[in-house]
C-alpha positions, -999 to 999 in steps of 0.1 A, spaced: -97 -9 -709 -85 -7 -673 -85 31 -674 -122 32 -684 -131 20 -649 -105 42 -631 -119 69 -608 -121 103 -623 -98 117 -596 -70 94 -607 -73 105 -643 -74 141 -632 -43 136 -610 -25 120 -640 -34 150 -662 -21 174 -635 11 154 -633 16 156 -670 11 193 -670 36 198 -641 62 177 -659 58 196 -692 61 229 -674 93 218 -657 107 205 -689 99 238 -707 115 257 -678 147 236 -682 147 242 -719 143 280 -714 171 279 -688 195 262 -712 184 286 -740 192 316 -718 226 300 -707 235 294 -743 229 330 -753 246 344 -722 277 322 -728 278 334 -764 277 370 -752 305 364 -726 327 346 -751 322 375 -775 334 399 -748 364 376 -742 371 377 -780 370 415 -780 397 415 -753 420 387 -765 413 385 -802 418 347 -801 390 326 -816 401 294 -799 398 305 -763 365 322 -770 351 291 -785 363 271 -755 347 295 -731 315 290 -750 314 252 -753 329 239 -720 304 255 -696 275 244 -718 288 209 -717 290 210 -679 255 224 -677 243 196 -700 258 170 -678 243 185 -647 209 186 -664 212 148 -669 219 145 -707 238 115 -719 276 117 -721 278 110 -758 250 136 -765 269 162 -745 301 154 -762 286 156 -797 266 188 -788 296 206 -773 318 196 -803 292 211 -827 289 242 -805 327 246 -803 330 243 -841 302 268 -847 317 293 -822 352 289 -836 340 295 -872 320 325 -859 350 341 -842 373 332 -870 349 350 -895 346 380 -871 384 383 -871 384 385 -910 357 411 -914 359 448 -905 344 460 -872 309 473 -872 278 459 -891 294 428 -907 308 417 -873 274 421 -856 257 403 -885 279 373 -881 273 373 -844 235 376 -849 234 347 -874 254 326 -849 230 335 -821 200 325 -842 216 292 -851 226 285 -815 191 295 -802 169 278 -826 188 250 -843 211 235 -818 
């Protein structure tokens, strides 16, 4: 009822503020999305050198947890999210160690990237 008598410039300013906030949040989401895929690629490169799934999964999950804390997510949310990402990366690299190199290896990595990008 009170907004019905508000000046149109105030309503317009609120709309612009909502648009700016949504653009900033989308940018932060895209930044985290890019960081997740970049960290997956870097941990895969480490896996190719060391052939150790544990260290590669740690390299994937720990920087993402730090970025999540910097972005202001809650501590429990970051802990649960990084545990899920660590488990997913560990299973991915463990499966990669069991299959022959080539197409099966890249298929497992692509499925992991899709899960990381769109689900988690």
